[in-house]
N, C-alpha and C positions, 0 to 999 in steps of 0.2 A: 202305786199306793192309792187306795180309794179315799174319798172325801172324809169318812169317819176317822180313818187312821192319820190322815194329814192334820185334822182338828186336834186329835189326841196329842200329837207331837207338839203342835203349837201351844196348846193349853198348857202342857207341863213346862213350857219355856217361859211362861208369863210370871211376872213378879208375884210371889206368894202372899204378900201382904194385901193385895187387892181382893175385893170380894169375888167368890167363885163365878158368880154370873157375869161380872165385868171381865174376868179372865177369859170366859168362854166366848163372850161377845168380841173382845179384842182378838182372840185367836182366829175366829171366823173372818174378821175384817182383814187381818194380816194375810190369811190364805187366799182371800179373793183379790186383794190388791196385787199380790205377788203373781197371780195367775195360776197358782196350784189348784184352786178350785174355780173353775171357769163358770161364767154366766150361763144359766140354763141347767146347771147340775141339780139333780134331785138330792135333797138331803134325807138322811135316815130319819126314821120316826123318833119321837121324843123319848120313848122308853128304851129303844135300842141305842140310842145316842147317850142316854144317861149311863146305861150299863157299861158301854164302851169306854167312857171317859172316867167312870167311878165317881159320879156326882149324883145328887139327888134329882128326882124328876122336877121338883119345884125350881131347882137351879136352872135346868135346861129350859123349862118353860118360860122362866123370866128372861133368860138371855134371847131365846128365839122370838119371844113376844116383842122385845125391844127392837130386834132386827127386822121384824115384819113392819113394826110401826115406822121405823126409820127408812124402809124401802129397800133394805138389803136383801130381804126375802119375800117371796110372794107365795101365798097359800092359795092353791087351786082346789076348789071343792071336789072331792072324789079322786083327786090325782096325787095330792101330796104338797110338799113344800120345796121351792126351787130358788136358786140363786137368781136374782134379777130385781127389776124394779118397774112399777107402773106409775111412779110419781114424777111430777115436774118440779124443777127447782124454783125457789122464790125469784120472782121477777124484780130486778132493780133494788136489791138489798143495799141499804144505806151504810150500815155499820159492820156487818159481818162479811167484810171485803177482804179475804185472804188470798194472797198471791200463790200461784202454782210454782212448781220447780223452776219453770222458765223466768220467774220474777216479773212477769208482764201480765199474764192472763189471770183472771179471778176464777177461783174455784166455785162450783155450784153449791148453793145452800138449800137444805131441806129443813123445814120447820115443823115440829110436832107439838101440839098442845098437850100439856101434862095435866094441868088443873086450872081452874079459875075460881076466884072467891072475892067476897067484899071484905076489905080490911080496914082497920082503923087508922088513926094518925101516928101510931107508934113506929114510925120508920122514916128513912131519909127523904121519902117522897112528899111527906107533908110540908116540909119547908120549901121544897122545890115547887110544889103545885098550889100551895096555899090551902086554907081550910075549906072543907066541904062538909055540909051538915049530914049528907047521906053516907059518906065514907068514900072509899076508893076501890075501884075494879083492879084486881091483880091477875094478870095472865102469866102463867109460868110455862115456859116452853124449852124444848131441847132443839138446838141448831146443829144439824150434821153438816160438817163442811167438807165437801168433795169426797165424801166416804173415807176420809182420813181420820178425823177426830170430831168431837163433839163439843159444843159450848152450852152454857146454861144461860137463861134469860128470864128476868122478871120485868114485866112491863106494867106500870101502875098509871091509872087514869082517874080523873074525878068522876065519881059515881053519879053525881047529879046530872052531868051532861052525857056520860057514856055508859050508864047502867044498863042500856039494852044489849051491850056485848056479853051479859050474863045469859042471854037467851038466843044468841046467834048460834046457828048450827055449827057443830064442831068442824065439819068439813070445810067451812068457809074461813076458819082460823088455822088450817093446815096448809103449809107450803104457800103462804100468802104474805105479801108485803103489807103489814098492818097500817103503815102510813097511807098507802093507797086506799085501804079500806076506810080509814077515818075520813079521808077526803071525799070518797064517793058517797058514804053512807051518813056522814055527820056534817059535811061541809066544813071540815076542820083540816085544811091542808097544813103539813109541816113545812114551815118556811125557813126554818133554821134550827140548829141544834148546837150544844155546847157540852163538853164533857171533861171529866177528870179521871185519870188512871192511877191505879195503886197496884204494887206488887204485894200479894197477901198469900197466907195460907189458905187453901180452898176448904171451906166448911164441909161437914159431912153431907148435908143435904144436896149441895151442888156436886160434891164428889161422886155421889151415887148417880146423878143424872148424866155426868159426862165420862163415868167409868175410870176414875182415878182414885188412888188411896187418899182418905181424908188427911189434910195437912200438907198435901203437895202444894208447892209454891206456884201460883199462877198470877194472871192479870185480872184485876177488877176494874171495869170501866163503868162509871155512872154518868148517864146521858140524859139531858133535859131537852125535850122537843118543844119549839115554840111556833105559834100560829100568829094570826093577825095581832098587830099592836104588841108584839113580843109576849103575848099571854102564853104561860106554860100550860101545855095539855098533856105531856107524857114524861114519865120518869122511868128510865130503863137502867137495870143493873146487868151487865153482861159479864160472865165469868169465863175466862179463856185458859185452857190448861197449857202446860209447856208444849211448845211446837216449834218447829223450824221454819214454818210458813209465815212470811211477813204479813202484817195487818196494816191496811191502809187507814190513816188516822186523819184524813182531811175533814170528816164530818160534814160532807156535802152530798147531795143526791147524785146518783150516777149520771155522768154526762154534764154536771154543773161546772161552770167555770169560776163561779164565785166562792168566796170563803164564808163558812158559817160563823155567825156571831158567837 
């Protein structure tokens, strides 16, 4: 059975209530994880794939675009689209530390910047970070965990101090540990974090990012990062879909033996 036929079978097996592009993306990831579509396999063109699956060209383009952005697919100019990745995982993730099937090793994390904007004080970040006359920088990212599932992240920072993040090249915000970037570029090391977790229905905006149906019950974790003198510099909201993989919740940097405040 060729790759297109395998995708067709797995696509039709997905939950029908999920968006079509999310079903196609999940079908592709399932096929790769199972080994039915090996790394290096060339994928059919978008129009041919759309016709074979009975979906619109837009649906196929959206699913494949996300897979390329996440590193599951690689486009080679003049040659086509292939299963594979040229991306490197985030080094030293603090919070997206999920355990693999052996319950010991951590799965690699890939971070994709979706959008960035200046937002006002009408959000939970205002209380955590305090007032800022300029507003707040919001970085919205998708975190791919071990090529198994995705999480959604909103990272918010005071714009008066970190406004230059709006002009940083996108490639510098891809697959990067943002805490390391804040330390190197802004002399603002994260010295501790604290967080609160809630089990909640996943809102539509986050559901689209992580490829689940809106209202799916998941985990929302709000995390505040502190620097010198316990000054709050970051507010992060992470959304985790249902998963069998354990999430480490010590809120300490990798390799640290101390507990975060």
